Every structure is written in C-alpha cells, then in structure tokens.
Backbone bond lengths (Angstrom), bond angles and torsions (degrees), N, CA, C in turn:
res aa  C-N    CA-C-N  psi(-1)  N-CA   C-N-CA  omega(-1)  CA-C   N-CA-C  phi
1 M - - - 1.444 - - 1.522 108.89 -
2 D 1.315 115.75 138.12 1.451 122.32 -178.16 1.532 109.11 -89.26
3 Y 1.335 116.98 124.66 1.459 121.20 -177.86 1.523 112.95 -103.45
4 S 1.307 117.89 15.97 1.455 120.21 178.16 1.524 109.73 -80.80
5 L 1.333 115.68 176.12 1.459 119.78 177.42 1.523 111.70 -64.20
6 Q 1.322 116.94 -32.12 1.469 119.94 176.95 1.524 110.45 -64.15
7 G 1.320 117.42 -39.74 1.454 121.01 177.73 1.519 111.87 -64.92
8 V 1.338 116.18 -40.12 1.464 120.56 178.07 1.530 110.24 -65.46
9 F 1.326 116.96 -41.74 1.457 121.23 178.54 1.522 110.78 -61.93
10 E 1.325 117.12 -45.25 1.459 120.34 179.50 1.526 111.14 -63.70
11 W 1.328 117.44 -39.06 1.464 120.66 178.11 1.529 110.30 -64.71
12 L 1.337 117.23 -45.61 1.460 120.70 178.60 1.527 111.10 -63.21
13 Q 1.308 116.74 -38.10 1.454 120.41 178.97 1.532 110.56 -64.61
14 T 1.315 117.25 -40.80 1.463 121.25 177.34 1.517 111.07 -64.77
15 Q 1.334 116.81 -43.36 1.462 119.78 179.06 1.524 111.70 -65.11
16 A 1.332 116.93 -37.15 1.469 120.38 176.90 1.520 110.87 -64.93
17 Q 1.317 117.10 -36.85 1.465 120.34 176.42 1.517 110.91 -61.92
18 Y 1.334 116.62 -46.72 1.464 120.15 179.38 1.524 111.07 -61.82
19 A 1.335 116.71 -45.11 1.469 120.48 -179.72 1.525 110.42 -63.25
20 L 1.312 117.28 -40.96 1.461 121.31 179.99 1.519 110.92 -61.94
21 F 1.307 116.83 -44.79 1.460 119.51 -178.55 1.527 111.61 -69.55
22 I 1.321 117.74 -33.73 1.464 120.34 176.24 1.522 110.00 -66.78
23 V 1.332 116.63 -45.45 1.464 120.51 177.97 1.527 109.91 -61.29
24 L 1.318 117.13 -41.45 1.464 121.66 178.55 1.521 111.01 -58.14
25 L 1.316 116.48 -48.80 1.458 119.92 -179.12 1.526 112.01 -64.75
26 V 1.328 117.49 -41.84 1.465 120.39 179.71 1.527 110.74 -64.29
27 L 1.326 117.46 -46.10 1.460 120.20 179.23 1.527 112.31 -62.64
28 I 1.304 116.45 -41.06 1.459 119.65 178.58 1.515 110.45 -63.07
29 L 1.328 117.26 -43.22 1.463 120.42 179.02 1.532 111.61 -65.21
30 I 1.323 117.41 -41.24 1.474 120.58 179.19 1.520 110.79 -63.94
31 F 1.329 116.66 -47.95 1.459 119.77 -179.59 1.531 111.39 -66.58
32 A 1.332 117.47 -35.56 1.465 119.83 178.40 1.525 110.50 -67.98
33 A 1.334 117.42 -38.66 1.458 120.27 178.66 1.524 111.41 -65.71
34 K 1.323 116.71 -35.68 1.461 120.91 178.44 1.529 111.90 -83.22
35 R 1.314 116.67 -5.99 1.464 123.90 -175.69 1.521 111.23 57.75
36 A 1.304 115.07 37.58 1.463 121.83 176.25 1.532 107.11 -97.02
37 W 1.328 114.60 82.19 1.457 120.20 -172.06 1.526 112.38 -67.05
38 V 1.325 117.61 -37.06 1.465 120.13 179.48 1.524 110.03 -65.38
39 G 1.330 117.06 -42.29 1.457 120.83 177.23 1.514 111.84 -63.63
40 M 1.317 116.51 -38.83 1.459 120.37 179.83 1.524 110.52 -65.93
41 I 1.312 116.79 -44.21 1.464 119.97 179.13 1.530 110.24 -65.80
42 G 1.336 116.44 -40.01 1.462 119.89 177.26 1.517 112.35 -62.70
43 A 1.345 116.54 -40.16 1.467 120.32 177.88 1.514 110.90 -64.89
44 I 1.310 116.59 -40.19 1.466 120.30 179.45 1.524 110.63 -64.48
45 I 1.330 117.01 -46.78 1.468 120.58 -178.82 1.526 111.44 -67.04
46 G 1.331 116.86 -45.26 1.465 120.03 -179.04 1.513 113.26 -64.14
47 L 1.304 116.71 -46.45 1.460 119.79 -179.31 1.521 111.59 -72.30
48 A 1.329 117.76 -28.25 1.457 119.91 175.36 1.522 110.54 -67.05
49 A 1.335 116.55 -40.02 1.463 120.00 178.20 1.528 110.65 -63.75
50 V 1.333 116.53 -44.33 1.466 119.83 177.48 1.523 110.17 -64.99
51 G 1.312 116.51 -39.39 1.464 120.91 179.27 1.509 112.97 -61.75
52 I 1.325 116.99 -35.78 1.465 120.10 179.02 1.525 109.88 -62.27
53 F 1.335 116.87 -42.14 1.456 119.67 -178.62 1.523 112.21 -71.90
54 I 1.333 118.18 -28.23 1.460 119.99 177.21 1.527 110.42 -77.36
55 L 1.318 117.40 -40.90 1.456 120.75 -179.32 1.521 112.31 -70.48
56 N 1.326 116.76 -35.16 1.461 120.86 -177.82 1.522 109.75 -138.61
57 P 1.350 117.94 81.84 1.463 119.65 -177.11 1.530 114.00 -65.12
58 D 1.325 118.15 -19.26 1.461 120.99 179.93 1.518 112.16 -70.91
59 I 1.319 117.18 -13.63 1.460 120.07 -179.24 1.528 111.05 -66.21
60 I 1.336 117.49 -23.25 1.464 120.46 179.03 1.532 110.25 -63.34
61 S 1.321 117.18 -45.42 1.467 119.43 179.34 1.524 111.02 -69.09
62 D 1.349 117.12 -35.04 1.462 119.94 176.64 1.522 110.86 -63.93
63 M 1.332 116.63 -41.10 1.458 120.29 178.43 1.526 110.80 -66.83
64 A 1.330 117.79 -36.49 1.463 121.01 178.39 1.529 110.38 -65.60
65 E 1.327 117.07 -40.64 1.459 120.00 177.16 1.525 110.99 -64.41
66 W 1.337 116.91 -43.94 1.457 120.83 179.41 1.524 111.01 -61.43
67 L 1.345 116.42 -47.00 1.452 120.55 -179.63 1.528 111.04 -65.33
68 G 1.320 116.94 -38.21 1.461 120.77 177.39 1.515 111.80 -63.52
69 D 1.337 116.72 -39.25 1.461 119.74 176.69 1.526 111.22 -65.35
70 K 1.321 116.34 -40.08 1.464 119.83 -179.10 1.530 111.73 -69.58
71 L 1.313 118.21 -32.54 1.462 122.40 -178.97 1.519 112.73 -97.36
72 N 1.329 117.32 9.03 1.465 123.14 -178.86 1.521 111.78 56.22
73 M 1.309 116.42 44.20 1.463 122.07 177.65 1.525 109.80 -111.95
74 G 1.315 116.80 38.23 1.452 121.38 -175.78 1.515 113.49 -60.43
75 V 1.336 118.10 -31.61 1.461 121.16 -179.02 1.523 110.13 -65.99
76 I 1.316 116.84 -46.93 1.464 120.30 -178.44 1.517 110.44 -65.77
77 V 1.336 117.38 -42.37 1.459 120.65 -179.92 1.521 110.28 -63.34
78 S 1.334 117.50 -40.86 1.463 119.52 -179.54 1.527 111.36 -68.88
79 I 1.333 118.01 -33.43 1.466 120.20 177.17 1.526 109.77 -66.20
80 V 1.330 117.09 -46.48 1.460 120.57 -178.74 1.514 110.37 -66.04
81 K 1.330 116.88 -38.90 1.461 120.34 -179.54 1.531 111.02 -67.70
82 A 1.340 116.99 -40.32 1.456 120.44 -177.19 1.522 111.88 -73.47
83 T 1.325 116.99 -42.51 1.456 120.64 -176.97 1.521 109.78 -137.96
84 P 1.343 118.31 89.93 1.462 120.66 -178.73 1.524 113.69 -61.38
85 E 1.333 117.74 -23.69 1.461 118.76 -179.45 1.519 112.11 -73.78
86 M 1.320 118.37 -7.80 1.452 122.18 178.26 1.516 111.97 -90.75
87 L 1.316 118.49 18.79 1.455 122.04 -177.01 1.524 111.16 -59.23
88 S 1.321 117.59 -37.08 1.460 118.78 179.51 1.522 111.11 -65.33
89 S 1.326 118.21 -31.90 1.461 121.38 176.69 1.522 110.83 -67.79
90 V 1.324 116.69 -37.71 1.459 120.53 178.77 1.527 109.48 -66.84
91 E 1.312 117.38 -40.14 1.458 120.37 177.60 1.533 109.99 -63.03
92 Y 1.336 117.09 -37.66 1.463 121.00 178.78 1.528 109.91 -66.03
93 L 1.347 117.87 -39.77 1.460 121.14 -179.99 1.521 112.10 -66.46
94 S 1.309 116.97 -32.14 1.467 119.24 -176.97 1.517 112.30 -76.36
95 N 1.334 118.99 -16.40 1.466 121.52 -179.66 1.471 111.14 -82.91
C-alpha cells in the first residue's frame, strides 16, 4: 500500500466515487417512490455531472482549453496551462 499523498488522494477519490453512487441510488429510489420524475431526472443529471469530475478530474482543464478556444482566449489558457501558480496574474489581467 502506498502511503504518500498520491495514495491518500487516490483512496479519497475512490471513497468519493462509492459515496456518490450510493447517494445516486438512494435519491433515485426516493424520487421514484414519490413518483417525482422531474426530481429523479434532475438528480441523475446533477450527480452524473459531479461524477464526471470525480472520475476524471483532468476534464476540467480540457474543458477550460475548449472554452478558451471557442472564446478566443488562447493566451490566458496557455498562461494558466504553462504556469498554474500565475493564476493571480491572470485574474489581474482579466480586470
């Protein structure tokens, strides 16, 4: 077993996945029992979106690059991608 911070992060990520899926199933069952179909669909969509970010956290940076390309913000995206510690500088540039 790996006792580094990476190992702890992976363990927490796995536990969050299990908790998310349990919450998903419970909410779906509750909404189905109440026949609240809109609530059930909302729970499925909302928890699926959160689940995507837990299962694949790198998708956030991919989405930022895609959105930056669509909004012609390639300079800001490349600065953040190259040097994440310069985030405060990017916030200053956007003001």
